[in-house]
C-alpha positions in Angstrom: -97.3 -128.4 -35.3 -95.0 -131.6 -34.9 -95.9 -134.5 -32.8 -94.0 -134.9 -29.5 -93.6 -138.7 -29.9 -94.3 -141.1 -32.7 -97.5 -142.5 -31.3 -99.9 -142.3 -28.3 -99.6 -144.9 -25.7 -102.7 -146.8 -24.8 -101.9 -148.5 -21.3 -105.5 -148.9 -20.4 -106.2 -152.4 -21.9 -106.8 -153.9 -18.5 -109.0 -151.0 -17.4 -111.8 -150.7 -20.0 -114.0 -148.3 -18.2 -111.1 -145.7 -17.8 -110.3 -146.4 -21.5 -113.9 -145.6 -22.2 -113.6 -142.5 -20.1 -110.7 -141.4 -22.2 -112.6 -142.1 -25.5 -115.6 -140.0 -24.1 -113.1 -137.0 -23.6 -111.7 -137.5 -27.0 -115.2 -137.3 -28.6 -116.0 -134.2 -26.6 -112.7 -132.6 -27.6 -113.5 -133.1 -31.3 -116.0 -130.5 -31.2 -114.3 -128.0 -28.8 -110.7 -128.8 -27.9 -110.1 -127.9 -24.2 -107.0 -126.3 -23.0 -105.2 -127.9 -20.2 -102.6 -125.9 -18.2 -99.8 -128.3 -17.1 -98.0 -126.5 -14.3 -94.2 -126.8 -13.7 -93.8 -129.9 -15.9 -89.9 -130.2 -15.1 -89.7 -134.0 -15.0 -90.0 -136.9 -17.5 -93.2 -138.2 -16.1 -94.9 -134.9 -16.7 -93.7 -134.6 -20.2 -94.7 -138.2 -20.9 -98.2 -137.4 -19.8 -98.2 -134.2 -21.7 -97.3 -136.0 -24.9 -99.9 -138.7 -24.5 -102.7 -136.2 -23.6 -101.7 -134.5 -26.8 -101.6 -137.3 -29.0 -104.8 -139.0 -27.8 -106.5 -135.7 -28.6 -107.9 -135.1 -25.2 -106.9 -131.4 -24.8 -104.4 -128.8 -26.1 -101.7 -128.8 -23.5 -100.1 -125.6 -22.4 -96.9 -126.0 -20.5 -96.1 -123.4 -17.8 -92.8 -123.3 -16.1 -89.1 -122.5 -16.6 -88.1 -123.1 -20.2 -84.8 -124.4 -19.5 -86.1 -127.0 -17.1 -89.0 -128.0 -19.2 -86.5 -128.4 -22.1 -84.3 -130.7 -20.0 -87.4 -132.7 -18.9 -88.6 -133.0 -22.5 -85.2 -134.2 -23.7 -85.2 -136.8 -20.9 -88.5 -138.2 -22.0 -87.8 -138.0 -25.7 -90.6 -135.3 -26.2 -90.6 -132.7 -28.8 -91.2 -129.7 -26.9 -92.0 -127.6 -30.0 -95.5 -129.4 -30.1 -96.6 -127.4 -27.1 -97.2 -123.7 -26.3 -94.8 -122.9 -23.6 -95.3 -120.2 -21.0 -92.1 -119.1 -19.1 -92.1 -118.8 -15.4 -89.3 -118.2 -12.9 -87.2 -121.3 -12.4 -86.3 -120.5 -8.9 -90.1 -120.4 -7.6 -92.5 -123.0 -8.7 -95.1 -120.7 -7.1 -94.6 -118.4 -10.0 -95.7 -121.1 -12.4 -98.8 -121.8 -10.3 -99.7 -118.1 -9.9 -99.4 -117.7 -13.9 -101.6 -120.8 -14.3 -104.4 -119.5 -12.0 -104.3 -116.2 -13.6 -104.7 -117.7 -17.1 -107.6 -119.9 -15.8 -109.2 -116.8 -14.1 -109.0 -115.1 -17.6 -110.7 -118.1 -19.3 -107.6 -119.1 -21.2 -107.4 -122.6 -19.6 -110.2 -125.2 -19.2 -108.3 -127.2 -16.5 -105.1 -127.3 -14.5 -102.7 -130.3 -13.9 -99.9 -130.5 -11.4 -96.5 -131.2 -12.9 -93.5 -131.7 -10.6 -94.1 -128.9 -8.0 -95.5 -129.8 -4.7 -99.2 -130.0 -4.2 -99.2 -127.1 -1.6 -97.5 -124.9 -4.2 -100.2 -125.4 -6.5 -103.1 -125.5 -4.3 -101.9 -122.2 -2.4 -102.4 -120.4 -5.6 -105.8 -122.0 -6.4 -107.3 -121.2 -3.0 -105.8 -117.8 -2.7 -108.6 -115.6 -1.7 -107.5 -112.6 -3.8 -105.9 -114.1 -7.0 -107.0 -117.7 -6.9 -109.9 -119.7 -8.2 -112.3 -119.9 -5.3 -116.0 -120.0 -6.0 -119.0 -120.2 -3.6 -118.5 -124.0 -3.5 -116.1 -125.8 -1.1 -112.9 -127.3 -2.5 -113.0 -131.1 -2.4 -111.6 -134.2 -4.2 -113.1 -137.1 -6.0 -111.6 -140.3 -7.4 -113.1 -142.4 -10.3 -112.0 -146.0 -9.9 -112.0 -148.9 -12.5 -111.9 -152.0 -10.4 -111.7 -155.6 -11.5 -114.5 -156.8 -9.2 -116.9 -154.0 -9.8 -119.1 -153.6 -12.8 -118.8 -149.9 -13.5 -116.9 -146.8 -12.5 -117.0 -146.1 -8.8 -116.2 -142.7 -7.3 -114.9 -142.0 -3.9 -114.9 -138.6 -2.1 -113.2 -137.2 -0.2 -110.0 -139.0 0.2 -107.5 -136.1 -0.3 -108.7 -132.6 0.8 -111.2 -132.5 3.6 -109.7 -134.2 6.7 -112.5 -134.3 9.2 -115.6 -133.1 7.4 -118.6 -131.9 9.3 -122.2 -132.2 7.9 -122.0 -129.1 6.0 -118.8 -130.0 4.3 -120.1 -133.4 3.5 -122.9 -131.8 1.9 -120.6 -129.9 -0.4 -118.4 -132.9 -1.1 -121.4 -134.8 -2.1 -122.8 -132.1 -4.3 -119.3 -131.5 -6.1 -119.0 -135.3 -6.7 -122.6 -135.7 -8.0 -122.1 -132.9 -10.3 -119.0 -134.5 -11.6 -120.9 -137.7 -12.4 -123.6 -136.0 -14.1 -121.0 -134.3 -16.3 -119.9 -137.8 -17.2 -123.4 -138.6 -18.3 -124.7 -140.4 -15.3 -128.0 -138.5 -14.9 -129.1 -140.1 -11.6 -126.0 -141.1 -9.7 -126.6 -143.6 -6.9 -124.8 -142.5 -3.7 -123.9 -144.7 -0.7 -122.9 -142.8 2.4 -120.3 -145.0 4.1 -119.5 -145.4 7.7 -118.4 -148.3 10.1 -121.9 -149.7 10.3 -125.1 -149.6 8.4 -127.4 -148.6 11.3 -127.6 -145.2 12.9 -125.8 -145.1 16.2 -125.5 -141.9 18.2 -122.2 -142.9 19.3 -120.8 -142.8 15.6 -121.3 -139.2 14.3 -120.9 -140.4 10.6 -124.0 -142.4 11.0 -126.0 -139.4 12.0 -124.5 -137.3 9.2 -125.7 -140.0 6.8 -129.3 -139.9 8.2 -129.3 -136.2 7.8 -127.9 -136.2 4.1 -130.3 -138.9 3.1 -133.1 -136.5 4.5 -131.6 -133.5 2.6 -131.7 -135.6 -0.7 -135.3 -136.5 -0.1 -135.9 -132.7 0.2 -134.4 -132.1 -3.1 -130.8 -131.2 -2.3 -129.2 -133.0 -5.3 -131.7 -133.3 -8.1 -131.5 -136.6 -9.8 -129.3 -138.4 -7.3 -130.4 -141.3 -5.2 -128.8 -141.0 -1.8 -129.0 -143.9 0.9 -127.0 -144.6 4.1 -125.5 -145.3 6.3 -123.8 -148.4 4.8 -121.0 -150.4 6.0 -118.5 -150.7 3.1 -119.4 -154.5 2.6 -123.0 -153.7 2.0 -122.4 -150.7 -0.2 -120.2 -152.7 -2.4 -122.0 -155.9 -2.5 -125.7 -156.5 -3.0 -125.4 -159.9 -1.7 -123.9 -158.5 1.6 -126.8 -156.2 2.0 -129.5 -158.9 1.3 -127.8 -161.2 4.0 -128.3 -158.4 6.5 -131.8 -157.9 5.4 -131.3 -154.4 3.8 -133.7 -153.4 1.1 -131.7 -150.9 -1.0 -131.6 -149.5 -4.7 -128.1 -148.6 -4.0 -126.3 -151.4 -2.4 -124.0 -153.1 -5.0 -124.7 -150.5 -7.6 -123.4 -147.3 -6.1 -121.8 -144.8 -8.6 -120.3 -142.8 -5.6 -119.2 -143.8 -2.1 -119.1 -140.7 0.3 -116.5 -141.5 2.9 -116.8 -140.4 6.5 -113.2 -138.7 6.7 -110.0 -138.5 5.1 -108.4 -141.3 7.2 -111.1 -143.8 5.8 -111.2 -142.4 2.4 -107.4 -142.4 1.9 -106.9 -145.9 3.1 -109.7 -147.3 1.0 -108.4 -145.6 -2.2 -105.0 -147.0 -1.6 -106.5 -150.4 -0.8 -108.3 -150.2 -4.1 -105.1 -149.7 -5.9 -102.6 -151.9 -4.0 -104.9 -154.6 -2.9 -107.7 -154.6 -5.3 -105.8 -154.0 -8.5 -107.8 -151.0 -9.4 -106.7 -147.9 -11.3 -108.3 -144.4 -11.0 -108.6 -140.9 -12.2 -108.7 -138.1 -9.7 -109.8 -134.4 -9.5 -110.1 -131.3 -7.2 -113.6 -130.0 -7.6 -115.2 -126.6 -6.6 -112.7 -124.3 -8.1 -113.3 -122.2 -11.3 -111.7 -125.0 -13.3 -110.9 -128.6 -12.4 -107.5 -129.4 -11.0 -105.6 -132.8 -11.5 -103.2 -133.5 -8.5 -100.8 -136.0 -9.6 -98.3 -138.2 -7.6 -95.0 -139.6 -8.8 -96.6 -143.0 -8.1 -99.4 -142.4 -10.7 -99.3 -144.5 -13.9 -99.4 -143.0 -17.3 -102.9 -144.3 -17.6 -103.9 -142.6 -14.4 -102.5 -139.2 -15.6 -104.1 -139.5 -18.9 -107.5 -140.6 -17.4 -107.2 -137.7 -14.7 -106.7 -135.2 -17.6 -109.7 -136.7 -19.5 -111.8 -136.5 -16.3 -110.8 -132.8 -15.9 -111.6 -131.8 -19.4 -115.1 -133.4 -19.3 -115.8 -131.9 -15.9 -114.8 -128.5 -17.3 -117.3 -128.6 -20.0 -119.9 -125.7 -20.0 -122.5 -127.5 -22.1 
């Protein structure tokens, strides 16, 4: 098999924790190489990501889409298409690539899926299809894992993408999915901060009541190994000093592995603030399906795409 480009790109020098995540995935892949289905990779960005994932040794990448368009995209990116297994799908219908990818995943031929240049709803419609998709008994949710210049370890946020206005039951599922992901990364006892506008329980703010109930469920054993506290305002979840100034006695404040957000509005704004104001970088993943799913954006850097693929392969491990 020839190489798609001359050397792997390592764009993560400024983000050592994401680089470490990639290295963790490479180490895991050395014993059992995961298979990542890249769905409809018909632009240069998708092909650049495929080449880097391949050369980093994170996964064996299978390209699923129309051969002619994939060839043009590979030529644009300077990528050797012969390095990859290519599965042809109808050029006129990106949905056919999504349907093919989900079928392969159901059959156990793919460890994870990654969005190429099709629309998110075209891929996710196939994933959540009740008859032919990848549903499980878990609710579908999303988690980001951030490398932030002013935080001392990786920090996960959930849910910033999928669940718009989660009720208590949905938050329980979102929390469980994210804790499971962190444990797959080797964090045996994730510290979870349930974030709201304020750090005290206020019946006028439903998110604080949900936080109170989730903390009680955790004490009752809902998420073995996890330490769940809340509600927190963002300031005292992120900063132990801020928590101390408010007289809070917490094992999670300033040391959270996961922030559970109250709704999509708050989560989405915080994740974009982490990137555009805080200078952070992240990997992201859809959880709760039969295989992990990476949803990329055209704004994502090569590092984000590569780290998300690494996260997906680690999340998809069965051991």
